[in-house]
C-alpha positions in Angstrom: 54.3 2.5 -63.2 53.3 0.6 -66.6 51.1 2.0 -68.9 47.8 0.3 -68.2 45.8 -1.6 -71.2 42.4 -0.2 -72.0 39.7 -2.5 -71.4 36.0 -2.7 -71.4 34.0 -3.7 -68.3 34.1 -7.3 -69.1 35.1 -9.6 -66.3 39.1 -9.5 -66.7 39.0 -12.8 -64.5 36.3 -15.1 -63.1 36.7 -17.7 -60.3 34.9 -20.1 -58.7 36.8 -22.3 -55.9 36.1 -24.7 -52.7 37.2 -23.2 -50.1 40.4 -24.9 -49.1 43.2 -22.8 -48.3 45.5 -24.9 -50.6 43.6 -23.4 -53.3 44.6 -20.1 -52.5 48.1 -19.9 -54.6 46.1 -20.7 -57.4 44.2 -17.3 -57.2 47.0 -15.5 -55.9 48.9 -17.2 -59.0 46.1 -15.5 -61.2 46.1 -12.4 -59.8 49.9 -11.2 -60.0 50.0 -11.2 -63.8 46.3 -9.6 -63.9 47.4 -6.7 -61.5 50.5 -6.0 -63.2 48.5 -6.0 -66.9 46.2 -3.0 -65.0 49.3 -1.3 -64.3 49.6 -1.4 -60.7 53.1 -1.0 -58.9 54.6 -4.1 -57.9 54.1 -3.0 -54.4 50.1 -2.4 -55.1 50.3 -5.7 -56.6 51.5 -7.3 -53.3 49.3 -5.3 -51.5 45.8 -6.4 -53.4 46.7 -10.1 -53.3 47.6 -10.0 -49.7 43.9 -8.4 -49.1 42.4 -10.9 -51.8 44.2 -13.6 -49.7 43.3 -12.3 -46.6 39.4 -12.3 -47.5 39.3 -15.6 -48.8 41.3 -17.0 -45.6 38.5 -15.2 -43.6 35.8 -16.7 -45.1 37.5 -19.9 -45.3 37.6 -20.0 -41.7 35.2 -17.9 -40.3 32.1 -18.1 -43.3 32.6 -22.1 -43.9 34.0 -22.6 -40.3 36.9 -24.8 -42.1 34.9 -26.6 -44.3 36.5 -27.6 -47.4 33.8 -27.9 -50.0 31.9 -24.6 -50.0 32.1 -22.6 -52.9 33.5 -19.3 -53.2 33.6 -16.9 -56.5 35.9 -14.5 -57.0 35.7 -11.9 -60.2 37.8 -9.0 -61.2 36.5 -6.0 -63.5 37.8 -2.6 -64.4 36.8 0.4 -63.0 37.4 4.2 -63.9 38.1 6.7 -61.2 36.2 9.7 -62.3 36.0 11.9 -59.2 37.3 14.9 -58.0 38.9 15.8 -61.5 41.2 12.6 -61.0 41.2 9.7 -63.8 42.6 6.3 -63.3 41.9 2.9 -63.7 41.5 0.4 -60.9 39.9 -2.9 -60.6 36.6 -4.1 -58.5 37.2 -7.4 -57.2 33.9 -9.0 -55.9 34.1 -12.1 -53.6 30.9 -14.2 -53.1 30.1 -16.6 -50.5 27.1 -18.5 -49.2 27.9 -18.4 -45.8 26.0 -17.3 -42.8 24.8 -13.5 -43.0 27.6 -11.7 -41.3 26.6 -9.1 -38.5 28.3 -6.1 -39.7 28.6 -4.8 -36.2 31.1 -7.5 -35.0 33.1 -6.7 -38.5 36.3 -5.1 -37.0 40.0 -6.2 -36.4 41.7 -6.3 -33.0 42.8 -3.4 -31.5 46.0 -2.2 -33.0 47.6 -1.8 -29.9 47.0 -5.8 -28.8 50.6 -7.6 -29.5 49.6 -11.2 -30.0 49.2 -13.1 -33.9 45.8 -12.4 -35.9 43.1 -10.4 -35.9 44.9 -7.7 -38.2 43.1 -9.0 -41.6 40.6 -6.5 -41.9 42.8 -3.5 -41.2 44.9 -4.8 -43.8 42.4 -5.0 -46.1 41.0 -1.4 -45.5 44.4 0.1 -45.4 45.0 -1.4 -48.9 42.0 -1.2 -51.0 40.1 2.5 -52.1 36.7 0.7 -50.9 35.4 -1.9 -49.2 31.7 -3.2 -48.8 30.2 -5.9 -47.3 26.7 -6.6 -47.9 23.9 -9.5 -47.8 22.6 -10.1 -51.7 20.2 -12.9 -51.2 21.8 -15.9 -50.0 25.3 -14.3 -50.6 27.8 -12.3 -48.4 28.9 -9.8 -51.1 32.3 -8.4 -50.7 33.4 -5.8 -52.7 37.1 -4.1 -52.9 38.1 -1.2 -55.1 41.7 -0.5 -55.7 43.2 2.7 -57.9 46.0 2.3 -59.7 48.3 5.2 -58.3 49.9 8.0 -60.9 53.5 7.2 -61.6 55.7 9.5 -59.9 58.1 9.6 -62.8 57.5 12.6 -65.0 56.9 12.1 -69.1 60.1 10.9 -70.3 62.3 13.8 -72.6 
């Protein structure tokens, strides 16, 4: 793992985008160097970007029903883990949309035993992130995802 940058609680990245699938590549392109800068490994970067991409795709498909002109806010903020004598740098990713309220009872991926395309995004998001929270705040659906960088497996250099 690279040495992470020490950052304050200020936004690292804030995007306001339309719900057009062609804009997903813009988000991926902005997220990759940011996750690297925060000290995530290459595999962690890929997994985080996949999770964000899946979350945005789900909003476009299910919350906005394919409408291309709806607004989605994405923001990334640094966070510090301070639990169980562990410390570590991570990122909080907030995604807001103005779609209808989500019925949390219906928010689950399909069975992993079903062999068919689709329906695995929620599993992917939950498996990747350390924390995933869905809430409704006013007229906004709010998805909060947190991921902490894993400590380096290598020992200190002699």
